[in-house]
C-alpha positions, -999 to 999 in steps of 0.1 A, spaced: 170 255 181 194 226 172 165 206 158 154 235 137 190 240 124 192 203 115 159 204 96 170 236 77 203 220 67 185 189 55 161 211 35 190 229 19 207 197 10 175 185 -7 171 218 -26 207 215 -38 202 180 -49 171 190 -69 190 219 -84 219 197 -95 194 171 -110 176 197 -131 208 215 -141 203 246 -119 232 270 -113 240 298 -89 229 325 -113 194 309 -116 192 305 -78 203 340 -73 177 353 -98 150 332 -80 162 347 -47 159 383 -60 125 376 -76 113 361 -43 126 391 -24 109 415 -48 77 394 -46 79 395 -8 83 432 -7 54 437 -30 31 413 -12 42 427 22 34 462 10 0 450 -2 -7 433 31 3 465 50 -18 487 27 -48 464 31 -44 464 69 -40 502 69 -71 505 48 -92 484 71 -78 503 101 -88 536 84 -122 521 77 -127 512 113 -115 547 124 -140 562 99 -169 542 114 -159 553 149 -159 589 137 -193 583 121 -207 570 154 -192 600 172 -207 624 147 -241 607 152 -238 611 190 -228 647 187 -258 653 164 -282 639 189 -265 659 217 -267 692 198 -303 684 188 -311 679 225 -295 712 234 -314 730 207 -347 714 219 -340 723 255 -332 759 245 -364 760 225 -386 747 253 -368 769 278 -375 800 258 -411 791 253 -416 785 290 -396 814 304 -396 837 273 -360 847 283 -340 859 253 -307 843 266 -320 810 252 -316 823 216 -278 820 215 -276 784 227 -304 775 203 -287 791 173 -254 776 182 -269 741 186 -288 742 153 -256 754 135 -237 725 150 -265 701 140 -261 712 104 -223 709 106 -225 674 120 -250 664 93 -227 676 66 -198 657 83 -220 625 84 -227 629 46 -190 633 39 -181 603 61 -207 581 44 -192 589 10 -157 581 23 -169 548 40 -182 534 7 -211 515 21 -222 499 -12 -220 465 4 -241 476 34 -271 495 20 -290 491 52 -266 514 70 -270 540 43 -308 536 44 -310 540 82 -287 570 81 -309 586 54 -340 581 75 -322 595 105 -311 626 86 -347 630 74 -361 628 109 -335 652 122 -343 676 94 -380 674 102 -373 680 139 -350 709 131 -377 724 108 -404 720 136 -382 738 161 -374 765 136 -411 771 129 -419 773 166 -390 796 173 -401 819 144 -435 821 159 -420 829 193 -397 856 179 -429 872 164 -444 871 199 -470 845 188 -463 822 217 -497 803 216 -490 792 180 -455 783 189 -467 761 218 -493 746 196 -465 735 172 -445 720 201 -475 700 214 -482 684 180 -479 646 178 -455 650 150 -429 665 173 -430 637 198 -431 611 170 -400 626 153 -382 626 187 -390 589 192 -381 581 156 -347 599 160 -339 579 191 -349 546 174 -330 553 142 -300 564 161 -299 533 181 -305 512 150 -278 530 131 -253 526 159 -260 489 161 -256 484 124 -224 504 122 -210 487 153 -217 453 137 -200 464 105 -171 478 125 -167 445 144 -166 426 110 -139 450 97 -119 447 129 -120 409 127 -110 410 91 -82 435 99 -69 413 127 -68 383 104 -48 403 78 -25 414 106 -19 377 116 -12 368 79 12 398 77 31 387 108 33 351 95 45 363 62 71 387 77 85 358 97 84 330 71 94 350 40 128 361 52 136 326 64 129 313 28 149 341 13 178 335 37 177 298 29 180 304 -8 208 329 -2 227 303 19 221 278 -9 235 302 -34 265 310 -13 272 273 -9 271 267 -46 292 298 -52 319 286 -28 319 252 -45 321 268 -80 349 291 -68 368 262 -55 364 243 -88 374 274 -108 404 285 -88 427 261 -105 412 268 -139 416 306 -133 453 301 -124 459 280 -155 441 305 -177 462 333 -161 494 315 -169 483 308 -204 473 345 -209 507 356 -197 523 332 -221 500 343 -249 507 380 -242 544 374 -242 541 356 -275 520 384 -289 545 410 -277 573 390 -292 555 385 -325 545 422 -326 581 432 -320 593 408 -346 566 420 -370 576 457 -365 613 447 -369 605 429 -401 584 458 -414 613 482 -405 637 458 -423 614 456 -453 613 494 -455 651 494 -450 654 470 -479 631 492 -500 651 523 -493 683 504 -500 670 494 -534 659 529 -540 693 541 -529 711 517 -553 688 527 -581 694 563 -575 732 557 -575 730 538 -608 709 566 -623 733 592 -610 764 573 -621 754 557 -654 727 579 -667 744 610 -654 777 601 -670 759 593 -703 740 626 -703 771 645 -694 791 628 -722 763 636 -747 763 673 -735 801 675 -739 800 660 -774 771 683 -785 791 713 -772 822 701 -792 801 698 -823 786 732 -818 820 747 -813 833 733 -846 802 739 -867 790 773 -856 806 790 -886 801 762 -912 765 753 -904 746 779 -884 712 762 -888 726 729 -875 743 747 -847 710 762 -836 694 728 -836 722 714 -816 719 742 -790 682 733 -786 692 697 -783 718 707 -756 690 725 -737 669 693 -738 699 674 -724 701 700 -696 664 694 -689 670 657 -689 699 661 -664 677 682 -641 649 657 -644 674 629 -636 685 649 -606 649 652 -593 643 615 -598 675 606 -579 665 630 -551 630 616 -549 643 580 -549 667 587 -521 674 622 -506 712 622 -504 712 651 -480 701 629 -451 732 608 -454 754 638 -460 739 665 -437 713 647 -415 675 648 -411 671 683 -396 692 700 -424 673 680 -451 639 689 -437 650 726 -434 661 726 -470 628 709 -481 607 735 -462 628 764 -475 622 753 -511 584 749 -504 582 783 -487 600 801 -516 581 782 -543 546 786 -528 551 819 -509 540 803 -476 541 818 -442 557 790 -421 558 782 -384 587 757 -379 598 740 -347 627 717 -350 652 701 -325 683 723 -321 707 694 -326 708 666 -351 690 635 -342 710 603 -338 685 577 -350 678 549 -373 682 561 -409 650 543 -421 630 562 -395 647 594 -406 636 586 -442 601 579 -431 599 613 -413 614 630 -443 589 614 -467 559 622 -443 569 659 -444 576 658 -481 542 642 -489 524 666 -465 540 697 -481 532 683 -516 496 681 -506 497 716 -493 512 728 -526 491 708 -551 456 706 -534 453 727 -503 461 762 -517 474 770 -482 489 803 -472 502 793 -438 519 760 -429 533 749 -396 557 720 -392 566 708 -357 590 680 -349 596 671 -312 610 641 -294 617 625 -261 637 594 -252 612 570 -267 590 589 -291 591 612 -321 561 635 -327 555 652 -361 527 676 -367 520 694 -401 491 718 -401 479 741 -430 450 766 -434 440 754 -469 407 744 -483 406 710 -465 386 680 -476 362 652 -465 384 627 -446 361 598 -455 366 605 -492 403 612 -487 410 579 -470 392 560 -497 408 576 -527 442 590 -517 472 567 -522 495 593 -506 476 593 -473 474 555 -473 511 553 -480 519 576 -451 496 556 -428 512 523 -438 547 536 -433 539 548 -398 517 519 -386 540 491 -400 568 501 -375 544 505 -345 536 542 -349 503 561 -347 489 582 -376 461 608 -374 447 631 -400 420 656 -394 403 679 -419 370 693 -430 359 714 -460 373 750 -457 389 741 -423 424 732 -433 442 699 -426 464 686 -397 486 655 -398 499 641 -365 523 612 -362 539 594 -333 569 572 -342 592 551 -320 625 568 -315 649 541 -327 686 546 -323 709 540 -352 720 504 -356 747 491 -379 726 464 -396 699 490 -404 721 514 -423 715 518 -460 
Protein backbone atom coordinates (compact mmCIF):
# COMPACT_ATOMS: atom_id res chain seq x y z
CA UNK A 1 0.00 0.00 0.00
CA UNK A 2 2.85 2.38 0.86
CA UNK A 3 4.52 1.56 -2.43
CA UNK A 4 1.32 2.27 -4.34
CA UNK A 5 0.90 5.60 -2.53
CA UNK A 6 4.49 6.59 -3.36
CA UNK A 7 3.97 5.82 -7.03
CA UNK A 8 0.70 7.76 -7.06
CA UNK A 9 2.33 10.84 -5.53
CA UNK A 10 5.18 10.61 -8.03
CA UNK A 11 2.67 10.44 -10.88
CA UNK A 12 0.80 13.48 -9.50
CA UNK A 13 4.05 15.45 -9.26
CA UNK A 14 4.86 14.64 -12.88
CA UNK A 15 1.38 15.62 -14.01
CA UNK A 16 1.66 18.90 -12.15
CA UNK A 17 5.07 19.59 -13.71
CA UNK A 18 3.66 18.91 -17.17
CA UNK A 19 0.67 21.16 -16.42
CA UNK A 20 2.97 24.00 -15.32
CA UNK A 21 5.17 23.54 -18.40
CA UNK A 22 2.26 23.87 -20.81
CA UNK A 23 0.54 26.65 -18.86
CA UNK A 24 -2.29 24.56 -17.45
CA UNK A 25 -4.48 25.90 -14.66
CA UNK A 26 -6.91 24.58 -12.11
CA UNK A 27 -9.92 25.43 -14.22
CA UNK A 28 -8.58 23.41 -17.14
CA UNK A 29 -7.74 20.47 -14.90
CA UNK A 30 -11.14 20.64 -13.28
CA UNK A 31 -12.78 20.74 -16.70
CA UNK A 32 -10.75 17.70 -17.77
CA UNK A 33 -11.79 15.93 -14.57
CA UNK A 34 -15.46 16.58 -15.21
CA UNK A 35 -15.13 15.56 -18.87
CA UNK A 36 -13.38 12.38 -17.77
CA UNK A 37 -16.06 11.71 -15.16
CA UNK A 38 -18.80 12.21 -17.75
CA UNK A 39 -16.95 9.98 -20.23
CA UNK A 40 -16.54 7.33 -17.55
CA UNK A 41 -20.23 7.43 -16.78
CA UNK A 42 -21.18 7.14 -20.44
CA UNK A 43 -18.67 4.37 -21.15
CA UNK A 44 -19.59 2.52 -17.98
CA UNK A 45 -23.25 2.75 -18.96
CA UNK A 46 -22.45 1.39 -22.42
CA UNK A 47 -20.45 -1.48 -20.90
CA UNK A 48 -23.28 -2.33 -18.54
CA UNK A 49 -25.85 -2.12 -21.35
CA UNK A 50 -23.70 -4.31 -23.59
CA UNK A 51 -23.26 -6.88 -20.81
CA UNK A 52 -26.98 -6.82 -20.08
CA UNK A 53 -27.78 -7.29 -23.76
CA UNK A 54 -25.53 -10.31 -24.00
CA UNK A 55 -27.01 -11.71 -20.78
CA UNK A 56 -30.48 -11.24 -22.23
CA UNK A 57 -29.37 -12.95 -25.45
CA UNK A 58 -28.04 -15.92 -23.46
CA UNK A 59 -31.31 -16.13 -21.52
CA UNK A 60 -33.22 -15.95 -24.80
CA UNK A 61 -31.24 -18.88 -26.22
CA UNK A 62 -31.86 -20.84 -23.03
CA UNK A 63 -35.57 -20.15 -23.40
CA UNK A 64 -35.40 -21.19 -27.07
CA UNK A 65 -33.82 -24.54 -26.13
CA UNK A 66 -36.46 -25.03 -23.41
CA UNK A 67 -39.26 -24.33 -25.89
CA UNK A 68 -37.73 -26.89 -28.28
CA UNK A 69 -37.62 -29.52 -25.54
CA UNK A 70 -41.19 -28.78 -24.56
CA UNK A 71 -42.29 -29.01 -28.20
CA UNK A 72 -40.74 -32.46 -28.55
CA UNK A 73 -42.26 -33.50 -25.22
CA UNK A 74 -45.74 -32.36 -26.18
CA UNK A 75 -45.34 -33.97 -29.61
CA UNK A 76 -44.43 -37.24 -27.89
CA UNK A 77 -47.51 -36.97 -25.63
CA UNK A 78 -49.73 -36.36 -28.66
CA UNK A 79 -48.19 -39.33 -30.51
CA UNK A 80 -48.67 -41.61 -27.46
CA UNK A 81 -52.30 -40.51 -27.12
CA UNK A 82 -52.82 -41.13 -30.85
CA UNK A 83 -51.38 -44.66 -30.74
CA UNK A 84 -53.16 -45.43 -27.46
CA UNK A 85 -56.50 -44.51 -28.98
CA UNK A 86 -55.85 -46.50 -32.14
CA UNK A 87 -54.87 -49.56 -30.13
CA UNK A 88 -57.52 -49.39 -27.38
CA UNK A 89 -60.11 -47.17 -29.06
CA UNK A 90 -60.75 -45.60 -25.66
CA UNK A 91 -62.19 -42.05 -25.98
CA UNK A 92 -60.29 -40.77 -22.91
CA UNK A 93 -57.22 -40.38 -25.17
CA UNK A 94 -58.88 -37.53 -27.08
CA UNK A 95 -58.38 -34.92 -24.36
CA UNK A 96 -54.60 -35.53 -23.88
CA UNK A 97 -54.16 -35.58 -27.64
CA UNK A 98 -56.02 -32.29 -28.15
CA UNK A 99 -54.20 -30.61 -25.27
CA UNK A 100 -50.80 -31.81 -26.50
CA UNK A 101 -51.41 -30.64 -30.08
CA UNK A 102 -52.53 -27.24 -28.81
CA UNK A 103 -49.38 -26.98 -26.70
CA UNK A 104 -47.28 -27.96 -29.72
CA UNK A 105 -48.79 -25.07 -31.71
CA UNK A 106 -48.24 -22.65 -28.84
CA UNK A 107 -44.62 -23.71 -28.44
CA UNK A 108 -44.03 -23.36 -32.19
CA UNK A 109 -45.41 -19.81 -32.04
CA UNK A 110 -43.17 -19.05 -29.06
CA UNK A 111 -40.16 -20.42 -30.99
CA UNK A 112 -40.97 -18.14 -33.96
CA UNK A 113 -41.21 -15.13 -31.60
CA UNK A 114 -37.94 -16.01 -29.86
CA UNK A 115 -36.16 -16.44 -33.18
CA UNK A 116 -37.23 -12.92 -34.19
CA UNK A 117 -36.03 -11.51 -30.87
CA UNK A 118 -32.73 -13.40 -31.01
CA UNK A 119 -31.79 -11.76 -34.34
CA UNK A 120 -29.85 -14.73 -35.77
CA UNK A 121 -28.74 -12.94 -38.94
CA UNK A 122 -25.11 -13.79 -38.13
CA UNK A 123 -26.02 -17.48 -37.59
CA UNK A 124 -28.24 -18.50 -40.55
CA UNK A 125 -27.56 -22.21 -39.89
CA UNK A 126 -29.55 -22.03 -36.64
CA UNK A 127 -32.45 -20.38 -38.44
CA UNK A 128 -32.31 -22.97 -41.24
CA UNK A 129 -32.23 -25.90 -38.81
CA UNK A 130 -35.16 -24.47 -36.87
CA UNK A 131 -37.16 -23.96 -40.07
CA UNK A 132 -36.55 -27.58 -41.03
CA UNK A 133 -37.50 -28.72 -37.54
CA UNK A 134 -40.71 -26.68 -37.59
CA UNK A 135 -41.53 -28.17 -41.02
CA UNK A 136 -41.00 -31.72 -39.75
CA UNK A 137 -43.07 -31.08 -36.65
CA UNK A 138 -45.83 -29.61 -38.82
CA UNK A 139 -45.76 -32.69 -41.07
CA UNK A 140 -45.83 -35.02 -38.07
CA UNK A 141 -48.74 -33.04 -36.57
CA UNK A 142 -50.58 -33.19 -39.90
CA UNK A 143 -50.06 -36.96 -40.12
CA UNK A 144 -51.40 -37.46 -36.61
CA UNK A 145 -54.31 -35.17 -37.37
CA UNK A 146 -55.23 -37.21 -40.48
CA UNK A 147 -55.06 -40.52 -38.61
CA UNK A 148 -57.15 -39.13 -35.74
CA UNK A 149 -59.73 -37.78 -38.19
CA UNK A 150 -60.06 -41.29 -39.70
CA UNK A 151 -60.31 -42.78 -36.23
CA UNK A 152 -63.03 -40.35 -35.17
CA UNK A 153 -64.96 -41.44 -38.29
CA UNK A 154 -64.58 -45.08 -37.15
CA UNK A 155 -62.25 -45.79 -40.08
CA UNK A 156 -59.61 -47.48 -37.95
CA UNK A 157 -58.00 -49.51 -40.73
CA UNK A 158 -57.26 -46.39 -42.74
CA UNK A 159 -56.00 -44.64 -39.60
CA UNK A 160 -53.60 -47.52 -38.86
CA UNK A 161 -52.48 -47.50 -42.46
CA UNK A 162 -51.48 -43.84 -42.14
CA UNK A 163 -49.57 -44.57 -38.93
CA UNK A 164 -47.68 -47.45 -40.53
CA UNK A 165 -46.48 -45.35 -43.46
CA UNK A 166 -42.74 -44.85 -43.76
CA UNK A 167 -43.26 -41.09 -43.80
CA UNK A 168 -44.37 -41.23 -40.18
CA UNK A 169 -41.25 -42.99 -38.97
CA UNK A 170 -39.06 -40.85 -41.19
CA UNK A 171 -40.47 -37.61 -39.75
CA UNK A 172 -40.03 -38.93 -36.21
CA UNK A 173 -36.34 -39.69 -36.88
CA UNK A 174 -35.96 -36.39 -38.69
CA UNK A 175 -37.43 -34.48 -35.76
CA UNK A 176 -35.05 -36.18 -33.34
CA UNK A 177 -32.06 -35.48 -35.59
CA UNK A 178 -32.98 -31.84 -36.22
CA UNK A 179 -33.74 -31.23 -32.57
CA UNK A 180 -30.35 -32.55 -31.54
CA UNK A 181 -28.64 -30.54 -34.28
CA UNK A 182 -30.55 -27.38 -33.31
CA UNK A 183 -29.67 -27.80 -29.65
CA UNK A 184 -25.99 -28.26 -30.49
CA UNK A 185 -25.91 -25.17 -32.71
CA UNK A 186 -27.77 -23.05 -30.19
CA UNK A 187 -25.58 -24.33 -27.37
CA UNK A 188 -22.44 -23.43 -29.33
CA UNK A 189 -23.80 -19.95 -30.03
CA UNK A 190 -24.77 -19.61 -26.37
CA UNK A 191 -21.28 -20.54 -25.23
CA UNK A 192 -19.81 -17.92 -27.58
CA UNK A 193 -22.17 -15.31 -26.20
CA UNK A 194 -21.42 -16.34 -22.64
CA UNK A 195 -17.65 -16.08 -23.27
CA UNK A 196 -18.10 -12.68 -24.88
CA UNK A 197 -20.29 -11.54 -21.99
CA UNK A 198 -17.72 -12.68 -19.47
CA UNK A 199 -15.01 -10.73 -21.31
CA UNK A 200 -17.15 -7.58 -21.21
CA UNK A 201 -17.76 -8.17 -17.52
CA UNK A 202 -14.01 -8.31 -16.89
CA UNK A 203 -13.50 -5.12 -18.90
CA UNK A 204 -16.29 -3.43 -16.93
CA UNK A 205 -14.79 -4.47 -13.60
CA UNK A 206 -11.36 -3.21 -14.67
CA UNK A 207 -12.81 0.07 -15.87
CA UNK A 208 -14.86 0.53 -12.70
CA UNK A 209 -11.70 0.09 -10.62
CA UNK A 210 -9.23 2.09 -12.72
CA UNK A 211 -11.53 4.95 -13.85
CA UNK A 212 -12.28 6.30 -10.35
CA UNK A 213 -8.57 6.11 -9.47
CA UNK A 214 -7.73 8.32 -12.45
CA UNK A 215 -10.54 10.69 -11.60
CA UNK A 216 -9.49 10.86 -7.95
CA UNK A 217 -5.91 11.52 -9.02
CA UNK A 218 -6.98 14.44 -11.19
CA UNK A 219 -9.18 15.80 -8.41
CA UNK A 220 -6.29 15.58 -5.94
CA UNK A 221 -4.10 17.40 -8.44
CA UNK A 222 -6.76 20.11 -8.84
CA UNK A 223 -7.06 20.48 -5.08
CA UNK A 224 -3.29 20.83 -4.72
CA UNK A 225 -3.19 23.52 -7.37
CA UNK A 226 -6.17 25.29 -5.84
CA UNK A 227 -4.55 25.31 -2.42
CA UNK A 228 -1.39 26.74 -3.94
CA UNK A 229 -3.32 29.41 -5.83
CA UNK A 230 -5.35 30.27 -2.75
CA UNK A 231 -2.19 30.68 -0.75
CA UNK A 232 -0.74 32.96 -3.43
CA UNK A 233 -3.91 34.99 -3.75
CA UNK A 234 -4.63 35.44 -0.05
CA UNK A 235 -2.27 38.39 0.28
CA UNK A 236 -3.51 39.88 -3.00
CA UNK A 237 -7.11 39.53 -1.83
CA UNK A 238 -6.32 41.29 1.45
CA UNK A 239 -4.55 44.10 -0.40
CA UNK A 240 -7.41 44.46 -2.86
CA UNK A 241 -9.87 44.51 0.03
CA UNK A 242 -7.98 47.33 1.71
CA UNK A 243 -7.77 49.22 -1.56
CA UNK A 244 -11.50 48.73 -2.18
CA UNK A 245 -12.28 50.06 1.28
CA UNK A 246 -10.09 53.07 0.61
CA UNK A 247 -11.66 53.63 -2.81
CA UNK A 248 -15.16 53.34 -1.35
CA UNK A 249 -14.30 55.86 1.32
CA UNK A 250 -12.91 58.20 -1.32
CA UNK A 251 -16.00 57.71 -3.50
CA UNK A 252 -18.33 58.38 -0.57
CA UNK A 253 -16.30 61.47 0.31
CA UNK A 254 -16.33 62.69 -3.28
CA UNK A 255 -20.05 61.94 -3.59
CA UNK A 256 -20.79 63.85 -0.39
CA UNK A 257 -18.59 66.70 -1.57
CA UNK A 258 -20.26 66.68 -4.99
CA UNK A 259 -23.73 66.76 -3.44
CA UNK A 260 -22.61 69.56 -1.14
CA UNK A 261 -21.20 71.51 -4.08
CA UNK A 262 -24.40 70.91 -6.06
CA UNK A 263 -26.45 72.12 -3.10
CA UNK A 264 -24.16 75.11 -2.73
CA UNK A 265 -24.47 75.83 -6.46
CA UNK A 266 -28.25 75.79 -6.20
CA UNK A 267 -27.99 77.94 -3.10
CA UNK A 268 -25.88 80.44 -5.03
CA UNK A 269 -28.38 80.38 -7.90
CA UNK A 270 -31.25 80.99 -5.51
CA UNK A 271 -29.25 83.75 -3.83
CA UNK A 272 -28.73 85.44 -7.19
CA UNK A 273 -32.42 85.05 -8.01
CA UNK A 274 -33.26 86.46 -4.60
CA UNK A 275 -31.00 89.48 -5.12
CA UNK A 276 -32.42 90.02 -8.61
CA UNK A 277 -35.96 89.81 -7.26
CA UNK A 278 -35.10 92.34 -4.54
CA UNK A 279 -33.62 94.75 -7.09
CA UNK A 280 -36.66 94.37 -9.31
CA UNK A 281 -38.92 94.90 -6.35
CA UNK A 282 -37.01 97.88 -5.00
CA UNK A 283 -35.80 99.67 -8.12
CA UNK A 284 -38.37 98.78 -10.76
CA UNK A 285 -41.18 98.77 -8.20
CA UNK A 286 -40.25 102.22 -6.95
CA UNK A 287 -39.93 103.52 -10.50
CA UNK A 288 -43.30 102.12 -11.56
CA UNK A 289 -44.94 103.44 -8.41
CA UNK A 290 -43.49 106.91 -9.02
CA UNK A 291 -44.72 106.84 -12.63
CA UNK A 292 -48.18 105.81 -11.47
CA UNK A 293 -48.24 108.65 -8.88
CA UNK A 294 -47.12 111.22 -11.44
CA UNK A 295 -49.72 110.04 -13.96
CA UNK A 296 -52.38 110.24 -11.27
CA UNK A 297 -51.30 113.83 -10.43
CA UNK A 298 -51.45 114.82 -14.09
CA UNK A 299 -54.90 113.22 -14.49
CA UNK A 300 -56.13 115.13 -11.45
CA UNK A 301 -55.03 118.51 -12.81
CA UNK A 302 -55.97 117.96 -16.48
CA UNK A 303 -59.29 116.17 -16.16
CA UNK A 304 -61.21 119.42 -16.78
CA UNK A 305 -58.81 121.11 -19.19
CA UNK A 306 -57.99 118.16 -21.51
CA UNK A 307 -60.51 115.33 -21.24
CA UNK A 308 -59.09 113.41 -24.17
CA UNK A 309 -55.56 113.51 -22.77
CA UNK A 310 -56.97 112.45 -19.41
CA UNK A 311 -58.49 109.35 -20.97
CA UNK A 312 -55.17 108.47 -22.57
CA UNK A 313 -53.41 108.94 -19.28
CA UNK A 314 -55.94 106.68 -17.54
CA UNK A 315 -55.20 103.91 -20.06
CA UNK A 316 -51.51 104.53 -19.52
CA UNK A 317 -52.10 104.22 -15.80
CA UNK A 318 -53.80 100.86 -16.41
CA UNK A 319 -50.76 99.72 -18.39
CA UNK A 320 -48.58 100.73 -15.47
CA UNK A 321 -50.80 98.65 -13.16
CA UNK A 322 -50.37 95.68 -15.46
CA UNK A 323 -46.61 96.26 -15.45
CA UNK A 324 -46.64 96.33 -11.64
CA UNK A 325 -48.57 93.06 -11.52
CA UNK A 326 -46.26 91.49 -14.09
CA UNK A 327 -43.27 92.70 -12.05
CA UNK A 328 -44.81 91.12 -8.96
CA UNK A 329 -45.22 87.77 -10.77
CA UNK A 330 -41.63 87.87 -11.99
CA UNK A 331 -40.39 88.63 -8.49
CA UNK A 332 -42.50 85.80 -7.06
CA UNK A 333 -41.23 83.34 -9.67
CA UNK A 334 -37.65 84.37 -9.13
CA UNK A 335 -37.87 83.87 -5.39
CA UNK A 336 -41.09 83.03 -3.52
CA UNK A 337 -40.83 85.42 -0.61
CA UNK A 338 -43.51 83.54 1.32
CA UNK A 339 -41.05 80.75 2.12
CA UNK A 340 -38.78 83.14 4.00
CA UNK A 341 -41.71 84.89 5.65
CA UNK A 342 -44.19 82.08 6.39
CA UNK A 343 -42.35 78.78 5.68
CA UNK A 344 -42.62 75.98 3.12
CA UNK A 345 -45.93 74.46 4.22
CA UNK A 346 -47.82 77.77 4.12
CA UNK A 347 -46.25 78.64 0.74
CA UNK A 348 -47.25 75.30 -0.73
CA UNK A 349 -50.76 75.61 0.66
CA UNK A 350 -51.11 79.07 -0.91
CA UNK A 351 -49.75 77.74 -4.23
CA UNK A 352 -52.22 74.84 -4.25
CA UNK A 353 -55.16 77.04 -3.24
CA UNK A 354 -54.45 79.37 -6.17
CA UNK A 355 -54.24 76.40 -8.56
CA UNK A 356 -57.46 74.87 -7.21
CA UNK A 357 -59.41 78.13 -7.60
CA UNK A 358 -57.97 78.92 -11.00
CA UNK A 359 -58.41 75.44 -12.54
CA UNK A 360 -61.45 74.19 -10.55
CA UNK A 361 -59.54 71.14 -9.37
CA UNK A 362 -60.62 68.58 -6.81
CA UNK A 363 -57.54 68.18 -4.66
CA UNK A 364 -56.31 65.58 -2.19
CA UNK A 365 -53.65 67.21 0.00
CA UNK A 366 -51.52 65.59 2.69
CA UNK A 367 -49.04 67.93 4.41
CA UNK A 368 -47.12 67.84 7.69
CA UNK A 369 -49.02 69.45 10.53
CA UNK A 370 -46.06 71.55 11.64
CA UNK A 371 -43.61 73.67 9.72
CA UNK A 372 -40.46 71.85 8.64
CA UNK A 373 -37.12 73.04 9.99
CA UNK A 374 -34.87 72.35 7.05
CA UNK A 375 -32.38 73.77 4.61
CA UNK A 376 -33.92 76.68 2.70
CA UNK A 377 -32.48 75.54 -0.63
CA UNK A 378 -34.16 72.15 -0.21
CA UNK A 379 -37.38 73.97 0.67
CA UNK A 380 -37.10 75.98 -2.55
CA UNK A 381 -36.46 72.76 -4.54
CA UNK A 382 -39.62 71.19 -3.06
CA UNK A 383 -41.59 74.37 -3.79
CA UNK A 384 -40.42 74.50 -7.40
CA UNK A 385 -41.13 70.77 -7.92
CA UNK A 386 -44.72 71.30 -6.77
CA UNK A 387 -44.97 74.51 -8.79
CA UNK A 388 -43.70 72.85 -11.99
CA UNK A 389 -45.97 69.81 -11.49
CA UNK A 390 -49.05 72.00 -10.96
CA UNK A 391 -48.14 74.10 -14.01
CA UNK A 392 -47.99 70.90 -16.09
CA UNK A 393 -51.38 69.85 -14.71
CA UNK A 394 -52.83 73.24 -15.62
CA UNK A 395 -51.28 73.78 -19.05
CA UNK A 396 -51.06 70.29 -20.55
CA UNK A 397 -52.81 67.60 -18.52
CA UNK A 398 -56.35 69.10 -18.39
CA UNK A 399 -56.73 67.29 -15.08
CA UNK A 400 -59.81 67.37 -12.88
CA UNK A 401 -58.38 65.74 -9.79
CA UNK A 402 -54.90 66.42 -8.38
CA UNK A 403 -53.33 64.95 -5.25
CA UNK A 404 -50.24 66.36 -3.52
CA UNK A 405 -48.66 64.36 -0.69
CA UNK A 406 -45.62 65.57 1.28
CA UNK A 407 -44.28 63.27 4.02
CA UNK A 408 -40.99 62.98 5.87
CA UNK A 409 -39.01 61.07 8.44
CA UNK A 410 -35.74 61.88 10.13
CA UNK A 411 -33.67 61.42 6.97
CA UNK A 412 -35.95 61.62 3.95
CA UNK A 413 -38.58 63.84 2.35
CA UNK A 414 -41.12 62.16 0.09
CA UNK A 415 -43.14 64.20 -2.41
CA UNK A 416 -45.84 62.74 -4.65
CA UNK A 417 -47.97 64.66 -7.17
CA UNK A 418 -50.59 62.64 -9.10
CA UNK A 419 -53.20 63.82 -11.61
CA UNK A 420 -55.91 62.16 -13.72
CA UNK A 421 -55.15 64.11 -16.90
CA UNK A 422 -54.52 63.02 -20.45
CA UNK A 423 -51.03 61.69 -19.69
CA UNK A 424 -48.26 61.34 -22.26
CA UNK A 425 -45.52 59.10 -23.60
CA UNK A 426 -42.67 59.19 -21.07
CA UNK A 427 -40.00 58.55 -23.72
CA UNK A 428 -41.09 61.57 -25.73
CA UNK A 429 -41.53 63.64 -22.57
CA UNK A 430 -38.02 62.94 -21.30
CA UNK A 431 -36.54 63.85 -24.67
CA UNK A 432 -38.41 67.12 -25.19
CA UNK A 433 -39.43 68.56 -21.82
CA UNK A 434 -37.04 71.02 -20.23
CA UNK A 435 -39.29 71.27 -17.20
CA UNK A 436 -39.03 67.56 -16.41
CA UNK A 437 -35.28 67.56 -16.98
CA UNK A 438 -34.97 70.60 -14.73
CA UNK A 439 -36.86 68.83 -11.94
CA UNK A 440 -34.76 65.69 -12.38
CA UNK A 441 -31.50 67.66 -12.31
CA UNK A 442 -32.51 69.58 -9.18
CA UNK A 443 -33.33 66.34 -7.34
CA UNK A 444 -30.45 64.12 -8.46
CA UNK A 445 -27.78 66.80 -8.02
CA UNK A 446 -28.26 66.75 -4.22
CA UNK A 447 -28.49 62.94 -3.98
CA UNK A 448 -32.25 62.51 -4.36
CA UNK A 449 -34.34 60.12 -6.43
CA UNK A 450 -36.79 61.24 -9.13
CA UNK A 451 -39.48 59.12 -10.80
CA UNK A 452 -42.16 60.04 -13.29
CA UNK A 453 -44.78 57.62 -14.63
CA UNK A 454 -47.39 58.27 -17.29
CA UNK A 455 -49.15 56.82 -20.31
CA UNK A 456 -51.64 58.27 -22.78
CA UNK A 457 -55.04 58.78 -21.10
CA UNK A 458 -53.74 57.39 -17.79
CA UNK A 459 -52.66 60.52 -15.98
CA UNK A 460 -49.23 61.26 -14.56
CA UNK A 461 -47.48 60.69 -11.24
CA UNK A 462 -44.30 62.36 -10.02
CA UNK A 463 -42.50 60.80 -7.03
CA UNK A 464 -39.46 62.36 -5.40
CA UNK A 465 -37.22 61.34 -2.50
CA UNK A 466 -34.95 64.06 -1.09
CA UNK A 467 -32.51 64.06 1.80
CA UNK A 468 -33.95 65.83 4.83
CA UNK A 469 -31.22 68.44 5.39
CA UNK A 470 -31.49 70.55 8.50
CA UNK A 471 -31.04 74.29 8.22
CA UNK A 472 -27.44 75.50 8.41
CA UNK A 473 -26.24 79.09 8.73
CA UNK A 474 -23.95 79.00 5.70
CA UNK A 475 -26.76 77.68 3.48
CA UNK A 476 -29.24 80.50 4.12
CA UNK A 477 -30.04 82.89 1.31
